[in-house]
N, C-alpha and C positions, 0 to 999 in steps of 0.2 A: 548650131541650133541649141545646144546645151546652154550656151552663154545667154541666149535670149530668154530661155525658160528659167534660168537661175536668177536673173535680175530681180523679178518680183519676189522670189523666195528670199533673196538677200535682204530686201527691204523689210520683209516680215521678220526675218532673223534679227535685223538691226533694232527694230522696235521692241521685240521681245527682250533683246539684250539690254536695252536701256532700262526696262522695268526690272529685270533681274539685278542689274548693277545697282540700281537705286536701293533695292531691298537689301542687298548684300552690304552696301556702304552703311545704311542706317543701322543694321544689326551690328556691324563692326564698330561703329561709333559708340553704340550703347555698351558693347563689351569692353571698350576701352575706358569705361567709367564715366562717360559724359551723359548728362541727363538732358533730355529734350533734343530738338533738331540741331544739326550742325550749324555753326554760325555763318551768317551771310557777311560778305566783305564790308558792307555798309553799316553794320550794327555797331553803334558807338560804344556799347558797354562790353564789347569783346576785345580781347588782346590781339596784337599782331600774331603772336605765336599760335594762338588758338585758331585764328582765321586761316593762316598759312598752312598749318598742320592739317586742318580739315580739307583744304583745297588740294593739297598734295596727295592725301590719302584717297580722296574721292577720284582724282585723276587716275591714280594707279589702279583702283578697283574697276573703274569704267574701261580702261585700256585692257586689263586682264580679261574681263568678261567679254568684251567685244572680240578680242583675239580668239578666245575659246569658242565662242559661238560661230564666228566666221569660219574658223578651221573645221569645226564639227559639221557645219553645213556643207562646206566644200567636200569634206571626206564622205559624207553621206550621199551627196550627189554623185561623187565618183563611184561609190559602191553600187548605186542604182543604175548608172548609165555607162560606166566604164571609161568616162572622160572626166578629167579634172577641170572644173570651171575656172577660167582666168578672170 
C-alpha cells in the first residue's frame, strides 16, 4: 500500500528536484565565473571544452540533487509509515 501512495509523491519530488537542480547548476555556473547561461551543444561560438564542461557539471548536479531528494522522500515516508518504499 505504501508503494502505491509513494508513487505520486515520488513524481512530485522528481519535478521539484528538477527545478532545484536547475537553480543550483545556474548558480554554480555563475560562481565559476561564467557570464550568462551555460552553453548549448549546438552554439557555434562556444568551444568544445566549455560545452563539455558545462554538460558534465550539469549532469553531476542533477544526479546529486535527484539522489538527495529521492533519499529524503523515502526516509520521510519511512518515518511516517514505518515502511521503506521500494
